[in-house]
C-alpha positions in Angstrom: 2.3 75.9 -60.6 4.8 74.3 -58.2 6.8 73.0 -61.1 7.0 76.5 -62.7 8.1 78.0 -59.4 10.8 75.4 -59.0 12.1 76.2 -62.5 12.1 79.9 -61.7 14.0 79.3 -58.5 16.5 77.0 -60.3 17.1 79.8 -62.9 18.1 82.2 -60.2 20.6 79.8 -58.6 24.2 79.8 -59.5 25.3 77.3 -62.1 27.4 74.4 -60.6 29.2 71.3 -61.8 27.8 67.9 -60.8 30.3 67.8 -58.0 29.1 71.1 -56.5 31.8 73.5 -57.7 30.6 76.8 -59.2 31.0 77.2 -62.9 32.8 80.2 -64.4 31.3 82.2 -67.2 34.5 81.7 -69.1 33.2 78.1 -69.9 30.9 79.6 -72.5 31.9 82.8 -74.3 28.3 83.7 -75.3 27.1 83.3 -71.7 29.9 85.5 -70.6 28.9 88.2 -73.2 25.3 88.0 -72.0 26.3 88.3 -68.4 28.6 91.3 -69.1 25.8 93.0 -71.1 23.4 92.7 -68.2 26.0 94.2 -65.9 27.0 97.0 -68.3 23.4 98.0 -69.1 22.5 98.3 -65.4 25.6 100.3 -64.5 25.1 102.6 -67.5 21.5 103.4 -66.6 22.5 104.0 -62.9 25.2 106.4 -63.9 22.9 108.2 -66.3 20.2 108.4 -63.6 22.7 109.9 -61.1 24.0 112.4 -63.5 20.6 113.7 -64.7 18.1 112.8 -62.0 15.8 115.7 -62.9 14.5 113.9 -66.0 10.9 112.9 -65.5 10.9 109.6 -67.4 13.4 107.7 -65.2 10.6 106.0 -63.5 10.0 104.1 -66.8 13.6 103.6 -67.8 14.9 102.1 -64.5 12.3 99.2 -64.4 13.0 98.5 -68.1 16.7 98.4 -67.4 16.2 96.0 -64.5 14.1 93.8 -66.7 16.7 93.9 -69.4 19.5 93.0 -67.0 17.6 90.2 -65.3 16.5 88.8 -68.7 20.0 88.7 -70.1 21.3 87.1 -66.9 18.6 84.4 -67.0 19.5 83.6 -70.7 23.2 83.6 -69.8 22.6 81.1 -67.0 20.5 78.9 -69.1 23.1 78.8 -71.8 25.8 78.1 -69.2 23.8 75.2 -67.8 23.6 73.7 -71.3 27.3 74.1 -71.8 28.0 72.4 -68.4 25.7 69.5 -69.4 27.5 69.2 -72.8 30.9 69.2 -71.1 29.9 66.7 -68.5 28.4 64.4 -71.2 31.7 64.4 -73.1 33.5 63.1 -70.0 37.3 63.5 -69.8 37.4 65.2 -73.2 35.0 67.8 -71.9 37.1 68.3 -68.7 40.1 68.9 -70.9 38.2 71.7 -72.7 37.5 73.3 -69.4 41.1 73.4 -68.4 42.1 75.1 -71.6 42.6 78.8 -71.3 41.3 81.4 -73.8 44.6 81.3 -75.7 44.1 77.6 -76.4 40.6 78.2 -77.5 41.7 81.0 -79.9 44.4 78.7 -81.3 41.9 75.9 -81.8 39.6 78.3 -83.8 42.6 79.5 -85.9 43.6 75.9 -86.7 40.0 75.1 -87.7 40.0 78.1 -90.0 43.4 77.0 -91.5 42.0 73.5 -92.1 38.9 74.9 -93.7 40.9 77.0 -96.1 43.2 74.1 -97.1 40.2 71.8 -97.7 38.4 74.6 -99.7 41.4 75.1 -102.0 41.8 71.3 -102.5 38.1 71.0 -103.3 38.3 73.8 -105.8 41.4 72.3 -107.5 39.6 69.0 -107.9 36.6 70.8 -109.3 38.6 72.7 -111.9 40.5 69.6 -112.8 37.3 67.8 -113.5 36.0 70.7 -115.6 39.3 70.6 -117.5 38.9 66.9 -118.3 35.3 67.5 -119.4 36.4 70.3 -121.7 39.2 68.1 -123.2 36.6 65.3 -123.7 34.3 67.7 -125.6 37.2 69.1 -127.6 37.4 72.6 -126.1 41.2 73.1 -125.7 41.0 76.8 -124.7 38.5 76.1 -121.9 40.6 73.1 -120.8 43.7 75.2 -120.5 41.9 77.9 -118.5 40.5 75.3 -116.1 43.9 73.6 -115.7 45.5 77.0 -114.9 42.8 77.6 -112.2 43.3 74.1 -110.8 47.1 74.7 -110.6 46.5 78.1 -108.9 44.2 76.5 -106.3 46.8 73.7 -105.6 49.4 76.5 -105.2 47.2 78.2 -102.6 46.6 75.0 -100.8 50.3 74.2 -100.7 51.0 77.8 -99.4 48.3 77.5 -96.7 49.7 74.1 -95.5 53.2 75.5 -95.4 52.1 78.6 -93.5 50.0 76.6 -91.0 52.9 74.2 -90.3 55.8 76.8 -90.2 54.2 79.7 -88.4 52.9 78.9 -84.9 49.8 80.8 -83.7 50.4 83.6 -81.3 48.7 82.1 -78.3 
């Protein structure tokens, strides 16, 4: 009983780093979204209640809205605590992630997507090359030519993606 009460109290406290500084919701985008959803839902219900207070079922909707907001806020804080533990476990690399702004994060995601596209094209080119060699070994010239064209096309896409990723910096 006491342990569950301590956990409930801990869930209500503000999330802090190990040195005592408060943690910003920008540390974890999902936690920020959950936090904003809890605020927006509460504000929306309050505005609707003020604008049409003659409706009889508000006594049901307001407690549901409060429960919704508190629930989403608890989930956001739990997720933020896990993010803080993950960053602190990474050490100096984790602290570097905290200092990055949203623009750096967006660029990092775009770079990951670029790398994924290049790897995918390279993998497809190798696959088509292997199929072409198998077709040549079995004597199917037409299929081999088709697979060689596809492999060349995938290599061209990979080369284009590399060129684009290197030449055009990302906007942030």
